[in-house]
C-alpha positions as CSV (number, residue, x, y, z in Angstrom):
1,M,0.0,0.0,0.0
2,V,1.1,3.5,-0.7
3,L,0.6,6.3,1.8
4,Y,-1.4,9.2,0.4
5,N,-1.5,12.3,2.6
6,G,-1.5,9.9,5.6
7,F,-4.1,7.5,4.1
8,K,-3.6,4.0,2.7
9,G,-5.1,2.7,-0.4
10,I,-4.6,5.4,-3.1
11,A,-2.5,3.0,-5.2
12,A,-5.5,0.7,-5.6
13,F,-7.7,3.6,-6.8
14,T,-5.1,5.0,-9.2
15,Q,-4.6,1.5,-10.7
16,W,-8.4,1.1,-11.0
17,R,-8.7,4.5,-12.7
18,D,-6.0,3.6,-15.2
19,T,-7.9,0.4,-16.2
20,M,-11.2,2.1,-16.9
21,A,-12.4,1.6,-20.4
22,E,-12.0,4.5,-22.8
23,G,-15.2,6.1,-23.9
24,P,-16.4,5.7,-27.5
25,Y,-15.0,9.1,-28.4
26,T,-11.4,10.1,-28.4
27,T,-10.8,13.4,-26.6
28,R,-8.6,15.8,-28.6
29,R,-6.5,18.1,-26.4
30,A,-4.9,21.3,-27.6
31,N,-2.3,21.0,-24.8
32,P,-0.6,17.7,-24.1
33,R,-1.1,16.1,-20.6
34,F,1.6,14.4,-18.7
35,S,1.5,12.0,-15.8
36,F,2.8,14.0,-12.9
37,F,2.6,13.0,-9.2
38,A,2.8,15.9,-6.7
39,N,1.1,17.0,-3.6
40,A,-1.9,19.3,-4.1
41,E,-3.5,21.6,-1.6
42,V,-6.8,23.1,-2.7
43,T,-8.0,26.1,-0.7
44,L,-11.6,27.1,-1.2
45,R,-12.9,30.7,-0.9
46,D,-14.3,30.0,2.6
47,G,-10.8,28.9,3.7
48,T,-11.6,25.2,3.7
49,S,-8.5,23.2,2.7
50,V,-8.7,19.9,0.7
51,L,-5.5,17.8,0.3
52,G,-5.0,15.8,-2.8
53,Q,-2.6,14.3,-5.2
54,L,-2.0,15.8,-8.6
55,D,-1.9,13.0,-11.2
56,E,-1.7,14.9,-14.6
57,L,-0.4,18.3,-15.7
58,S,-0.8,20.4,-18.8
59,S,-0.1,24.0,-19.5
60,R,-3.8,24.9,-19.0
61,G,-4.7,22.7,-16.0
62,C,-4.4,19.5,-14.0
63,Y,-6.2,16.5,-12.7
64,I,-6.3,16.0,-8.9
65,D,-7.4,13.0,-6.8
66,A,-8.8,14.0,-3.4
67,L,-10.7,12.4,-0.5
68,E,-13.4,15.1,-0.6
69,P,-15.5,16.2,-3.5
70,V,-15.2,19.8,-4.8
71,P,-18.2,20.9,-6.8
72,V,-17.9,21.8,-10.5
73,R,-17.4,25.6,-11.1
74,T,-15.8,26.1,-7.7
75,K,-13.0,28.7,-7.8
76,L,-10.0,27.8,-5.7
77,R,-6.4,28.5,-4.8
78,L,-4.1,25.6,-5.7
79,R,-0.7,24.8,-4.2
80,I,1.3,22.2,-6.1
81,S,4.5,20.8,-4.6
82,D,6.6,18.0,-6.1
83,G,9.1,17.9,-3.2
84,T,11.5,20.2,-5.0
85,S,9.4,23.1,-6.3
86,T,6.2,24.7,-5.4
87,C,3.7,26.7,-7.4
88,E,0.6,28.5,-6.2
89,L,-2.1,29.6,-8.6
90,Q,-5.8,30.2,-9.1
91,G,-8.0,27.7,-10.8
92,K,-11.6,26.4,-11.3
93,V,-13.0,22.9,-11.1
94,I,-14.3,22.1,-14.6
95,Y,-15.3,18.4,-14.0
96,M,-15.4,15.9,-11.2
97,H,-15.4,12.1,-11.2
98,S,-16.6,9.9,-8.3
99,G,-14.1,7.2,-7.3
100,G,-16.3,4.2,-8.1
101,G,-16.8,3.4,-4.4
102,F,-13.2,3.9,-3.4
103,G,-13.9,7.2,-1.6
104,I,-11.6,9.2,-3.9
105,F,-12.8,12.0,-6.1
106,G,-11.0,13.1,-9.2
107,M,-11.3,16.7,-10.5
108,G,-10.2,18.5,-13.5
109,V,-8.9,22.0,-12.7
110,L,-8.5,24.7,-15.3
111,F,-5.8,27.2,-14.4
112,E,-6.9,30.8,-14.4
113,E,-4.7,33.8,-15.3
114,M,-1.1,33.1,-14.4
115,D,1.7,35.6,-13.8
116,A,5.2,35.1,-15.4
117,E,6.5,33.3,-12.3
118,Q,3.6,30.8,-12.1
119,R,3.8,30.1,-15.9
120,S,7.5,29.6,-15.7
121,A,7.1,27.0,-12.9
122,I,4.5,25.1,-14.8
123,E,6.5,25.2,-18.0
124,E,9.6,24.0,-16.2
125,W,7.8,20.9,-14.9
126,L,6.3,20.3,-18.4
127,R,9.8,20.5,-20.0
128,G,11.1,17.9,-17.6
129,L,8.0,15.7,-18.2
130,A,8.3,16.0,-22.0
131,E,12.0,15.1,-21.8
132,Q,11.2,12.0,-19.7
133,A,8.5,11.0,-22.2
134,R,11.0,11.2,-25.1
135,K,13.4,9.1,-23.2
136,D,10.7,6.5,-22.4
137,L,9.7,6.4,-26.1
138,G,13.3,5.5,-27.0
139,K,13.3,2.4,-24.8
140,D,12.8,-1.0,-26.3
141,S,9.0,-1.4,-27.0
142,L,9.2,-5.1,-25.8
143,S,10.5,-4.2,-22.4
144,P,8.3,-5.2,-19.4
145,M,5.7,-2.7,-18.3
146,R,6.5,-0.8,-15.1
147,R,4.2,-1.3,-12.2
């Protein structure tokens, strides 16, 4: 089991989400998404704090798994920390998924207007993720899958 903000069991949910069947339509994205695991702290306008784990990152938003649901259209303050760098920015929940009985809620967050420092932090993470993806593509396609 993996500890997730002090709770056990997130690995089982993440593995379940990765095995969900794709819908009948392919989603086309203007901005590529990368798997990115970092701590996420969502602060709502009333001061409520929701801890989560960021799973995917793009230049326009991210996907966060959390133990508490945050309603669609909720504006929030997001603090992302990967253990080395931290970025705080404004965002808005644009969709939410229930965890299929696992008690985890996934939410898509659209980043709102970013200043140069915030954009630079996101772009630095994305450059590193793109570089890693290129390295991974260069590996032997018959190599065993990572777990």
